[in-house]
A tleap script that builds the chain and sets N, CA, C and O, in Angstrom:
source leaprc.protein.ff14SB
mol = sequence {
  NMET SER GLU ALA GLU ARG GLN LEU LEU GLU
  THR LEU LEU PRO LEU GLN PRO ARG ASP TYR
  LEU ILE LEU PHE ALA LEU ALA GLY GLY PRO
  LEU HIE GLY HIE GLY ILE LEU LYS ALA VAL
  GLU GLU GLU SER GLY GLY VAL THR LEU ASP
  PRO ALA ASN LEU TYR ARG SER LEU LYS ARG
  LEU GLU ARG ASP THR LEU ILE ALA ARG SER
  GLY GLY GLN GLY GLY GLY ARG ARG GLN ASN
  PHE GLU LEU THR ASP VAL GLY GLY GLU ALA
  LEU LYS ALA GLU ALA GLN ARG LEU VAL LEU
  LEU ALA ASP ALA ALA ARG ALA ARG SER LEU
  VAL ASP PRO LYS VAL PRO CALA
}
set mol.1.N position { 1.251 -0.675 -0.162 }
set mol.1.CA position { 0.406 -0.056 -0.256 }
set mol.1.C position { 0.483 1.332 0.039 }
set mol.1.O position { 1.349 1.631 0.861 }
set mol.2.N position { -0.084 2.091 -0.344 }
set mol.2.CA position { 1.110 2.976 -0.917 }
set mol.2.C position { 0.857 4.416 -0.050 }
set mol.2.O position { -0.308 4.724 0.203 }
set mol.3.N position { 1.869 5.215 0.361 }
set mol.3.CA position { 2.039 5.998 1.357 }
set mol.3.C position { 0.404 6.811 1.218 }
set mol.3.O position { -0.464 6.728 2.086 }
set mol.4.N position { 0.264 7.638 -0.176 }
set mol.4.CA position { -0.752 8.109 -0.014 }
set mol.4.C position { -2.117 7.357 0.287 }
set mol.4.O position { -3.058 7.928 0.839 }
set mol.5.N position { -2.163 5.606 -0.248 }
set mol.5.CA position { -3.139 4.886 0.424 }
set mol.5.C position { -3.307 4.885 1.893 }
set mol.5.O position { -4.417 4.878 2.424 }
set mol.6.N position { -2.423 4.892 2.405 }
set mol.6.CA position { -2.579 5.069 3.967 }
set mol.6.C position { -2.694 6.133 4.906 }
set mol.6.O position { -2.783 6.069 6.132 }
set mol.7.N position { -2.682 7.011 4.233 }
set mol.7.CA position { -2.763 8.724 4.725 }
set mol.7.C position { -4.466 8.584 4.206 }
set mol.7.O position { -5.320 8.847 5.053 }
set mol.8.N position { -4.908 8.170 2.814 }
set mol.8.CA position { -6.544 8.050 3.142 }
set mol.8.C position { -7.361 6.851 3.187 }
set mol.8.O position { -8.472 6.781 2.663 }
set mol.9.N position { -6.806 5.927 3.808 }
set mol.9.CA position { -7.247 5.190 4.773 }
set mol.9.C position { -7.585 5.873 6.365 }
set mol.9.O position { -8.613 5.828 7.040 }
set mol.10.N position { -6.471 6.404 6.581 }
set mol.10.CA position { -6.400 6.948 8.420 }
set mol.10.C position { -7.828 8.313 8.294 }
set mol.10.O position { -8.584 8.619 9.217 }
set mol.11.N position { -7.828 8.844 7.026 }
set mol.11.CA position { -8.874 9.995 6.914 }
set mol.11.C position { -10.341 9.121 6.914 }
set mol.11.O position { -11.411 9.687 7.135 }
set mol.12.N position { -10.241 7.744 6.650 }
set mol.12.CA position { -11.332 7.098 6.317 }
set mol.12.C position { -12.263 6.148 7.369 }
set mol.12.O position { -13.433 5.769 7.409 }
set mol.13.N position { -10.806 5.960 8.356 }
set mol.13.CA position { -11.585 5.092 9.567 }
set mol.13.C position { -11.630 6.005 10.588 }
set mol.13.O position { -11.378 7.206 10.495 }
set mol.14.N position { -12.055 5.215 11.854 }
set mol.14.CA position { -13.185 4.377 11.913 }
set mol.14.C position { -14.185 4.725 10.552 }
set mol.14.O position { -14.467 5.874 10.209 }
set mol.15.N position { -14.627 3.553 9.896 }
set mol.15.CA position { -16.052 2.865 8.997 }
set mol.15.C position { -17.378 2.976 10.189 }
set mol.15.O position { -17.685 2.464 11.266 }
set mol.16.N position { -18.032 4.228 8.996 }
set mol.16.CA position { -19.846 3.857 9.191 }
set mol.16.C position { -20.269 2.450 9.101 }
set mol.16.O position { -20.047 1.677 8.169 }
set mol.17.N position { -20.765 2.273 9.949 }
set mol.17.CA position { -21.688 1.114 10.060 }
set mol.17.C position { -22.630 0.735 9.067 }
set mol.17.O position { -23.539 0.036 9.515 }
set mol.18.N position { -22.694 1.019 7.689 }
set mol.18.CA position { -23.712 0.598 7.000 }
set mol.18.C position { -22.411 1.000 6.220 }
set mol.18.O position { -23.011 1.843 5.553 }
set mol.19.N position { -21.212 1.087 5.783 }
set mol.19.CA position { -19.955 1.166 4.946 }
set mol.19.C position { -19.119 -0.297 5.311 }
set mol.19.O position { -18.536 -1.025 4.508 }
set mol.20.N position { -19.218 -0.421 6.342 }
set mol.20.CA position { -18.638 -1.781 6.790 }
set mol.20.C position { -18.997 -3.087 6.399 }
set mol.20.O position { -18.415 -4.111 6.040 }
set mol.21.N position { -21.098 -2.392 6.748 }
set mol.21.CA position { -21.405 -4.003 5.933 }
set mol.21.C position { -21.682 -3.905 4.567 }
set mol.21.O position { -22.578 -4.671 4.213 }
set mol.22.N position { -21.235 -3.258 3.747 }
set mol.22.CA position { -21.275 -3.003 2.311 }
set mol.22.C position { -19.918 -3.295 2.493 }
set mol.22.O position { -20.167 -4.497 2.403 }
set mol.23.N position { -18.779 -3.281 2.657 }
set mol.23.CA position { -17.902 -3.767 2.067 }
set mol.23.C position { -17.020 -5.431 2.512 }
set mol.23.O position { -16.144 -6.135 2.010 }
set mol.24.N position { -17.905 -5.452 3.747 }
set mol.24.CA position { -18.374 -6.843 4.231 }
set mol.24.C position { -18.533 -8.129 3.476 }
set mol.24.O position { -17.963 -9.179 3.179 }
set mol.25.N position { -19.723 -7.388 3.328 }
set mol.25.CA position { -20.640 -8.426 1.758 }
set mol.25.C position { -19.761 -8.175 0.371 }
set mol.25.O position { -19.636 -9.110 -0.420 }
set mol.26.N position { -19.454 -7.518 0.234 }
set mol.26.CA position { -17.743 -7.606 -0.772 }
set mol.26.C position { -16.889 -8.643 -0.326 }
set mol.26.O position { -16.976 -9.774 -0.805 }
set mol.27.N position { -16.456 -8.488 0.139 }
set mol.27.CA position { -15.703 -9.616 1.263 }
set mol.27.C position { -15.313 -11.005 0.889 }
set mol.27.O position { -14.313 -11.708 1.035 }
set mol.28.N position { -16.666 -11.143 0.269 }
set mol.28.CA position { -17.180 -12.260 -0.131 }
set mol.28.C position { -16.919 -13.026 -2.455 }
set mol.28.O position { -17.287 -13.961 -3.166 }
set mol.29.N position { -16.137 -11.848 -2.534 }
set mol.29.CA position { -16.403 -11.652 -3.863 }
set mol.29.C position { -17.273 -10.403 -4.405 }
set mol.29.O position { -18.135 -9.801 -3.764 }
set mol.30.N position { -16.808 -10.121 -5.875 }
set mol.30.CA position { -18.280 -9.125 -6.571 }
set mol.30.C position { -19.463 -9.377 -6.176 }
set mol.30.O position { -19.954 -10.469 -5.890 }
set mol.31.N position { -20.137 -7.875 -6.153 }
set mol.31.CA position { -21.728 -8.183 -5.969 }
set mol.31.C position { -22.540 -7.519 -6.732 }
set mol.31.O position { -21.982 -6.423 -6.800 }
set mol.32.N position { -23.712 -7.441 -7.497 }
set mol.32.CA position { -24.534 -6.181 -7.133 }
set mol.32.C position { -25.210 -5.804 -6.504 }
set mol.32.O position { -25.442 -6.300 -5.401 }
set mol.33.N position { -25.967 -4.454 -7.120 }
set mol.33.CA position { -26.941 -3.601 -5.764 }
set mol.33.C position { -27.773 -4.528 -4.975 }
set mol.33.O position { -27.481 -4.311 -3.799 }
set mol.34.N position { -28.741 -5.533 -5.048 }
set mol.34.CA position { -28.874 -6.322 -4.933 }
set mol.34.C position { -28.842 -7.729 -4.025 }
set mol.34.O position { -29.581 -8.329 -3.245 }
set mol.35.N position { -27.296 -7.896 -4.723 }
set mol.35.CA position { -26.813 -8.784 -3.819 }
set mol.35.C position { -26.018 -8.500 -2.435 }
set mol.35.O position { -25.713 -9.086 -1.396 }
set mol.36.N position { -25.864 -7.177 -3.093 }
set mol.36.CA position { -25.365 -6.414 -1.694 }
set mol.36.C position { -26.490 -6.852 -0.418 }
set mol.36.O position { -26.252 -7.492 0.606 }
set mol.37.N position { -27.528 -6.375 -0.796 }
set mol.37.CA position { -28.885 -5.625 0.217 }
set mol.37.C position { -29.273 -7.196 0.767 }
set mol.37.O position { -29.899 -7.474 1.790 }
set mol.38.N position { -28.559 -8.361 -0.490 }
set mol.38.CA position { -29.702 -9.943 0.411 }
set mol.38.C position { -28.503 -9.791 1.308 }
set mol.38.O position { -28.661 -9.709 2.526 }
set mol.39.N position { -26.708 -9.730 0.475 }
set mol.39.CA position { -26.121 -10.626 1.778 }
set mol.39.C position { -25.723 -9.557 3.276 }
set mol.39.O position { -24.852 -9.855 4.094 }
set mol.40.N position { -26.445 -8.523 3.333 }
set mol.40.CA position { -25.708 -7.625 4.641 }
set mol.40.C position { -27.047 -8.190 5.414 }
set mol.40.O position { -26.807 -8.640 6.534 }
set mol.41.N position { -28.013 -8.223 5.114 }
set mol.41.CA position { -29.138 -8.741 5.375 }
set mol.41.C position { -28.889 -10.562 6.244 }
set mol.41.O position { -28.907 -10.828 7.446 }
set mol.42.N position { -28.748 -11.185 5.440 }
set mol.42.CA position { -28.343 -12.605 5.922 }
set mol.42.C position { -26.967 -12.427 6.938 }
set mol.42.O position { -27.110 -12.971 8.033 }
set mol.43.N position { -26.037 -11.937 6.781 }
set mol.43.CA position { -24.817 -11.525 7.096 }
set mol.43.C position { -24.500 -10.939 8.409 }
set mol.43.O position { -23.430 -11.042 9.010 }
set mol.44.N position { -25.742 -10.205 8.844 }
set mol.44.CA position { -25.910 -9.582 9.705 }
set mol.44.C position { -26.909 -9.429 10.469 }
set mol.44.O position { -26.944 -8.408 11.156 }
set mol.45.N position { -27.794 -10.224 10.541 }
set mol.45.CA position { -28.388 -11.332 11.556 }
set mol.45.C position { -30.134 -10.442 11.280 }
set mol.45.O position { -31.124 -10.395 12.011 }
set mol.46.N position { -29.823 -9.772 9.721 }
set mol.46.CA position { -31.930 -9.100 9.656 }
set mol.46.C position { -31.006 -7.800 9.273 }
set mol.46.O position { -31.299 -7.856 8.079 }
set mol.47.N position { -30.076 -6.616 9.344 }
set mol.47.CA position { -29.942 -5.757 9.292 }
set mol.47.C position { -30.544 -5.340 7.386 }
set mol.47.O position { -30.136 -5.870 6.352 }
set mol.48.N position { -31.135 -4.720 7.475 }
set mol.48.CA position { -31.825 -4.126 6.110 }
set mol.48.C position { -31.146 -2.826 5.719 }
set mol.48.O position { -30.640 -2.147 6.612 }
set mol.49.N position { -31.100 -2.467 4.587 }
set mol.49.CA position { -30.382 -0.825 4.196 }
set mol.49.C position { -31.661 -0.468 2.753 }
set mol.49.O position { -32.120 -0.890 1.691 }
set mol.50.N position { -31.700 0.368 3.526 }
set mol.50.CA position { -32.579 0.672 1.671 }
set mol.50.C position { -32.181 1.149 0.493 }
set mol.50.O position { -31.429 2.121 0.423 }
set mol.51.N position { -32.550 0.644 -0.347 }
set mol.51.CA position { -32.131 0.500 -1.536 }
set mol.51.C position { -31.096 1.749 -2.144 }
set mol.51.O position { -30.164 1.628 -2.939 }
set mol.52.N position { -31.642 3.055 -1.432 }
set mol.52.CA position { -31.605 4.535 -2.246 }
set mol.52.C position { -30.710 5.110 -1.093 }
set mol.52.O position { -30.720 6.336 -1.201 }
set mol.53.N position { -29.935 4.705 -0.023 }
set mol.53.CA position { -29.297 5.076 0.767 }
set mol.53.C position { -27.899 3.671 0.088 }
set mol.53.O position { -26.806 4.107 -0.273 }
set mol.54.N position { -28.106 2.506 0.036 }
set mol.54.CA position { -27.394 1.825 -0.199 }
set mol.54.C position { -26.375 2.314 -2.093 }
set mol.54.O position { -25.416 1.661 -2.503 }
set mol.55.N position { -26.816 3.210 -2.637 }
set mol.55.CA position { -26.685 3.390 -4.042 }
set mol.55.C position { -25.688 4.384 -3.656 }
set mol.55.O position { -24.560 4.548 -4.120 }
set mol.56.N position { -26.503 5.239 -2.408 }
set mol.56.CA position { -25.388 6.636 -1.931 }
set mol.56.C position { -24.142 6.194 -2.019 }
set mol.56.O position { -23.198 6.514 -2.742 }
set mol.57.N position { -24.308 5.250 -1.003 }
set mol.57.CA position { -22.829 4.441 0.044 }
set mol.57.C position { -22.014 3.988 -1.416 }
set mol.57.O position { -20.945 4.490 -1.765 }
set mol.58.N position { -22.653 3.080 -2.077 }
set mol.58.CA position { -21.684 2.630 -3.129 }
set mol.58.C position { -20.750 3.712 -3.524 }
set mol.58.O position { -19.526 3.815 -3.434 }
set mol.59.N position { -21.890 4.668 -4.095 }
set mol.59.CA position { -20.981 6.155 -5.129 }
set mol.59.C position { -19.549 6.680 -4.377 }
set mol.59.O position { -18.456 6.804 -4.930 }
set mol.60.N position { -19.892 6.965 -2.887 }
set mol.60.CA position { -19.090 7.134 -2.269 }
set mol.60.C position { -17.967 6.030 -1.623 }
set mol.60.O position { -16.859 6.355 -1.195 }
set mol.61.N position { -18.313 5.157 -1.642 }
set mol.61.CA position { -17.505 4.380 -2.221 }
set mol.61.C position { -16.448 4.166 -2.589 }
set mol.61.O position { -15.297 4.162 -2.153 }
set mol.62.N position { -17.061 3.946 -3.627 }
set mol.62.CA position { -16.372 4.251 -4.615 }
set mol.62.C position { -15.733 5.206 -5.454 }
set mol.62.O position { -14.987 4.771 -6.331 }
set mol.63.N position { -15.881 6.303 -5.348 }
set mol.63.CA position { -14.991 7.750 -4.949 }
set mol.63.C position { -14.234 7.294 -3.820 }
set mol.63.O position { -13.385 6.606 -4.388 }
set mol.64.N position { -14.006 7.231 -2.712 }
set mol.64.CA position { -12.484 6.944 -1.815 }
set mol.64.C position { -11.649 6.050 -2.536 }
set mol.64.O position { -10.427 5.979 -2.402 }
set mol.65.N position { -12.365 5.350 -3.325 }
set mol.65.CA position { -11.900 4.321 -3.705 }
set mol.65.C position { -11.436 2.871 -2.530 }
set mol.65.O position { -10.362 2.276 -2.442 }
set mol.66.N position { -12.501 2.705 -1.897 }
set mol.66.CA position { -12.876 1.640 -1.641 }
set mol.66.C position { -13.184 0.063 -1.912 }
set mol.66.O position { -12.628 -0.975 -1.553 }
set mol.67.N position { -14.550 0.416 -2.868 }
set mol.67.CA position { -14.942 -0.757 -4.412 }
set mol.67.C position { -14.991 0.450 -5.463 }
set mol.67.O position { -15.281 1.646 -5.434 }
set mol.68.N position { -14.422 -0.780 -6.701 }
set mol.68.CA position { -14.537 0.089 -8.074 }
set mol.68.C position { -15.706 -1.119 -8.427 }
set mol.68.O position { -16.161 -2.051 -7.764 }
set mol.69.N position { -15.936 -0.646 -9.727 }
set mol.69.CA position { -17.312 -1.810 -10.628 }
set mol.69.C position { -15.866 -2.290 -11.323 }
set mol.69.O position { -14.679 -2.070 -11.563 }
set mol.70.N position { -17.345 -3.363 -11.453 }
set mol.70.CA position { -16.614 -4.660 -11.823 }
set mol.70.C position { -17.303 -4.946 -13.241 }
set mol.70.O position { -17.452 -3.854 -13.789 }
set mol.71.N position { -17.809 -6.044 -14.100 }
set mol.71.CA position { -17.972 -6.885 -15.146 }
set mol.71.C position { -18.963 -6.323 -14.325 }
set mol.71.O position { -18.934 -5.842 -13.193 }
set mol.72.N position { -20.174 -6.559 -15.468 }
set mol.72.CA position { -22.423 -6.780 -14.903 }
set mol.72.C position { -21.967 -8.487 -14.802 }
set mol.72.O position { -20.966 -9.191 -14.931 }
set mol.73.N position { -22.984 -8.568 -14.578 }
set mol.73.CA position { -24.025 -9.729 -15.078 }
set mol.73.C position { -24.277 -10.155 -16.093 }
set mol.73.O position { -25.036 -9.305 -16.558 }
set mol.74.N position { -24.123 -11.247 -17.117 }
set mol.74.CA position { -24.948 -11.868 -17.741 }
set mol.74.C position { -25.206 -10.422 -19.352 }
set mol.74.O position { -26.142 -10.164 -20.109 }
set mol.75.N position { -24.099 -9.989 -19.207 }
set mol.75.CA position { -24.455 -8.178 -19.669 }
set mol.75.C position { -25.721 -7.253 -19.583 }
set mol.75.O position { -26.152 -6.265 -20.178 }
set mol.76.N position { -25.994 -7.836 -18.838 }
set mol.76.CA position { -27.656 -6.972 -18.004 }
set mol.76.C position { -26.845 -5.678 -17.493 }
set mol.76.O position { -25.648 -5.395 -17.437 }
set mol.77.N position { -27.580 -5.273 -17.279 }
set mol.77.CA position { -27.789 -3.706 -16.518 }
set mol.77.C position { -27.079 -3.877 -15.415 }
set mol.77.O position { -26.409 -2.918 -15.035 }
set mol.78.N position { -27.060 -4.923 -14.769 }
set mol.78.CA position { -26.754 -5.009 -13.415 }
set mol.78.C position { -25.344 -4.912 -13.419 }
set mol.78.O position { -24.916 -5.691 -14.270 }
set mol.79.N position { -24.119 -4.100 -12.656 }
set mol.79.CA position { -23.566 -3.850 -12.280 }
set mol.79.C position { -22.435 -3.578 -10.803 }
set mol.79.O position { -22.372 -2.590 -10.071 }
set mol.80.N position { -21.730 -4.726 -10.762 }
set mol.80.CA position { -21.550 -5.196 -9.771 }
set mol.80.C position { -20.341 -4.589 -9.446 }
set mol.80.O position { -19.852 -3.986 -10.402 }
set mol.81.N position { -19.853 -4.556 -8.666 }
set mol.81.CA position { -19.160 -3.811 -7.415 }
set mol.81.C position { -17.819 -4.862 -6.424 }
set mol.81.O position { -17.898 -6.005 -5.973 }
set mol.82.N position { -16.843 -3.988 -6.393 }
set mol.82.CA position { -15.743 -5.450 -5.803 }
set mol.82.C position { -14.655 -4.467 -4.836 }
set mol.82.O position { -14.101 -3.424 -5.185 }
set mol.83.N position { -14.556 -5.226 -3.428 }
set mol.83.CA position { -13.163 -5.021 -2.731 }
set mol.83.C position { -12.244 -3.931 -3.375 }
set mol.83.O position { -12.898 -3.937 -4.418 }
set mol.84.N position { -11.035 -2.771 -3.688 }
set mol.84.CA position { -10.465 -2.566 -3.638 }
set mol.84.C position { -9.357 -2.662 -2.546 }
set mol.84.O position { -9.604 -2.381 -1.373 }
set mol.85.N position { -7.592 -3.246 -3.152 }
set mol.85.CA position { -7.061 -3.297 -2.105 }
set mol.85.C position { -7.334 -2.129 -0.805 }
set mol.85.O position { -7.429 -2.538 0.352 }
set mol.86.N position { -7.407 -1.166 -1.020 }
set mol.86.CA position { -7.476 -0.299 -0.071 }
set mol.86.C position { -9.108 -0.581 0.926 }
set mol.86.O position { -9.366 -0.533 2.129 }
set mol.87.N position { -9.854 -0.851 -0.205 }
set mol.87.CA position { -11.161 -1.333 0.426 }
set mol.87.C position { -11.261 -2.196 1.207 }
set mol.87.O position { -12.104 -2.192 2.105 }
set mol.88.N position { -10.410 -3.113 1.012 }
set mol.88.CA position { -9.620 -4.202 1.844 }
set mol.88.C position { -9.115 -4.005 3.630 }
set mol.88.O position { -9.611 -4.168 4.745 }
set mol.89.N position { -7.720 -3.520 2.967 }
set mol.89.CA position { -7.485 -2.727 4.380 }
set mol.89.C position { -8.464 -2.397 4.894 }
set mol.89.O position { -9.092 -3.452 4.982 }
set mol.90.N position { -9.122 -1.545 5.359 }
set mol.90.CA position { -9.934 -0.778 5.461 }
set mol.90.C position { -11.085 -1.758 6.260 }
set mol.90.O position { -11.970 -1.381 7.028 }
set mol.91.N position { -10.869 -2.693 5.958 }
set mol.91.CA position { -12.834 -3.676 6.303 }
set mol.91.C position { -11.417 -4.390 7.623 }
set mol.91.O position { -11.601 -4.547 8.830 }
set mol.92.N position { -10.286 -4.646 6.942 }
set mol.92.CA position { -9.749 -5.262 8.271 }
set mol.92.C position { -9.630 -4.400 8.992 }
set mol.92.O position { -10.169 -4.741 10.045 }
set mol.93.N position { -9.214 -3.401 9.073 }
set mol.93.CA position { -8.954 -2.551 10.145 }
set mol.93.C position { -9.915 -2.014 11.020 }
set mol.93.O position { -9.566 -1.335 11.985 }
set mol.94.N position { -11.382 -2.317 10.708 }
set mol.94.CA position { -12.390 -1.539 11.021 }
set mol.94.C position { -12.801 -2.778 11.662 }
set mol.94.O position { -13.318 -2.620 12.768 }
set mol.95.N position { -12.682 -4.160 11.172 }
set mol.95.CA position { -13.241 -5.784 11.676 }
set mol.95.C position { -12.443 -5.822 13.103 }
set mol.95.O position { -12.876 -6.188 14.196 }
set mol.96.N position { -11.382 -5.423 12.822 }
set mol.96.CA position { -10.115 -5.471 14.711 }
set mol.96.C position { -10.224 -4.721 15.370 }
set mol.96.O position { -9.939 -4.880 16.557 }
set mol.97.N position { -10.887 -3.077 14.671 }
set mol.97.CA position { -11.060 -2.050 15.728 }
set mol.97.C position { -12.840 -2.742 16.706 }
set mol.97.O position { -13.221 -2.496 17.851 }
set mol.98.N position { -13.447 -3.543 15.697 }
set mol.98.CA position { -14.495 -3.878 16.400 }
set mol.98.C position { -14.243 -5.120 17.658 }
set mol.98.O position { -14.721 -5.094 18.792 }
set mol.99.N position { -13.503 -5.998 17.167 }
set mol.99.CA position { -12.998 -6.965 18.142 }
set mol.99.C position { -12.684 -6.865 19.373 }
set mol.99.O position { -12.829 -7.553 20.384 }
set mol.100.N position { -11.840 -5.051 18.882 }
set mol.100.CA position { -11.535 -4.490 20.792 }
set mol.100.C position { -12.346 -4.120 21.324 }
set mol.100.O position { -12.316 -4.035 22.551 }
set mol.101.N position { -13.733 -3.635 20.354 }
set mol.101.CA position { -14.503 -2.858 21.418 }
set mol.101.C position { -15.348 -4.434 21.777 }
set mol.101.O position { -15.420 -4.527 23.003 }
set mol.102.N position { -16.094 -5.864 20.976 }
set mol.102.CA position { -16.427 -6.219 21.789 }
set mol.102.C position { -15.975 -7.111 22.990 }
set mol.102.O position { -16.662 -7.858 23.687 }
set mol.103.N position { -14.583 -6.823 23.050 }
set mol.103.CA position { -13.614 -7.731 23.900 }
set mol.103.C position { -13.965 -6.628 24.959 }
set mol.103.O position { -14.275 -7.143 26.033 }
set mol.104.N position { -13.995 -5.560 24.963 }
set mol.104.CA position { -14.065 -4.130 25.593 }
set mol.104.C position { -15.550 -4.907 26.766 }
set mol.104.O position { -15.525 -5.418 27.886 }
set mol.105.N position { -16.707 -4.618 25.734 }
set mol.105.CA position { -18.287 -5.324 26.501 }
set mol.105.C position { -17.910 -6.150 26.501 }
set mol.105.O position { -18.986 -6.575 26.923 }
set mol.106.N position { -16.967 -7.534 26.398 }
set mol.106.CA position { -17.077 -8.742 27.426 }
set mol.106.C position { -16.767 -7.561 28.964 }
set mol.106.O position { -17.760 -7.470 29.686 }
set mol.107.N position { -15.885 -6.977 29.292 }
set mol.107.CA position { -14.503 -7.323 29.894 }
set mol.107.C position { -15.437 -6.323 31.136 }
set mol.107.O position { -15.004 -5.939 32.222 }
set mol.108.N position { -16.990 -6.050 30.476 }
set mol.108.CA position { -17.685 -5.185 31.139 }
set mol.108.C position { -18.963 -6.131 31.037 }
set mol.108.O position { -20.040 -5.545 30.927 }
set mol.109.N position { -18.973 -7.330 31.058 }
set mol.109.CA position { -20.124 -7.871 31.565 }
set mol.109.C position { -21.458 -7.453 30.745 }
set mol.109.O position { -22.464 -7.666 31.422 }
set mol.110.N position { -21.769 -6.834 29.273 }
set mol.110.CA position { -22.620 -6.554 28.130 }
set mol.110.C position { -22.445 -7.464 27.320 }
set mol.110.O position { -22.773 -7.163 26.172 }
set mol.111.N position { -22.021 -8.551 27.474 }
set mol.111.CA position { -22.161 -9.533 26.607 }
set mol.111.C position { -22.701 -11.241 27.195 }
set mol.111.O position { -22.066 -11.747 28.120 }
set mol.112.N position { -23.459 -11.728 26.792 }
set mol.112.CA position { -23.735 -13.251 27.830 }
set mol.112.C position { -22.514 -13.514 27.427 }
set mol.112.O position { -22.081 -13.288 26.297 }
set mol.113.N position { -21.587 -14.273 28.847 }
set mol.113.CA position { -20.921 -15.457 29.038 }
set mol.113.C position { -21.080 -16.301 27.667 }
set mol.113.O position { -20.319 -16.048 26.732 }
set mol.114.N position { -21.869 -17.099 27.571 }
set mol.114.CA position { -22.557 -17.850 26.933 }
set mol.114.C position { -21.806 -17.373 25.110 }
set mol.114.O position { -21.243 -18.192 24.384 }
set mol.115.N position { -21.942 -16.467 24.898 }
set mol.115.CA position { -22.004 -15.880 23.387 }
set mol.115.C position { -20.635 -16.227 23.046 }
set mol.115.O position { -19.691 -15.683 23.619 }
set mol.116.N position { -20.491 -17.034 22.215 }
set mol.116.CA position { -18.634 -17.576 21.833 }
set mol.116.C position { -18.176 -15.836 21.301 }
set mol.116.O position { -18.775 -15.005 20.618 }
set mol.117.N position { -16.520 -15.827 22.166 }
set mol.117.CA position { -15.758 -14.814 21.087 }
set mol.117.C position { -15.195 -15.361 20.488 }
set mol.117.O position { -14.533 -14.822 19.602 }
savepdb mol mol.pdb
quit
């Protein structure tokens, strides 16, 4: 990662929850908008994103070079999005921050001890 990319990353962290969920969904591979909506809902335990907000977020994440457009599916209108290297690094950094936050919640007995770490 270049120095410019590192500096950009510092300005983008911590990620907004919606952005984290979108990047998390794309960690599994390229997806189109509807695929992102479905992946977020399935992987987050039921969080739903408004489609209009999703597309505004995708536009901003693309502008910030966290995601990029990739080939569409079957020549149709659907446009796929994928993580960039910077997006992958942002996702890893945010995941690590959230792990530390979850550990702090466990230390304060805010999480049921039966819930696996």
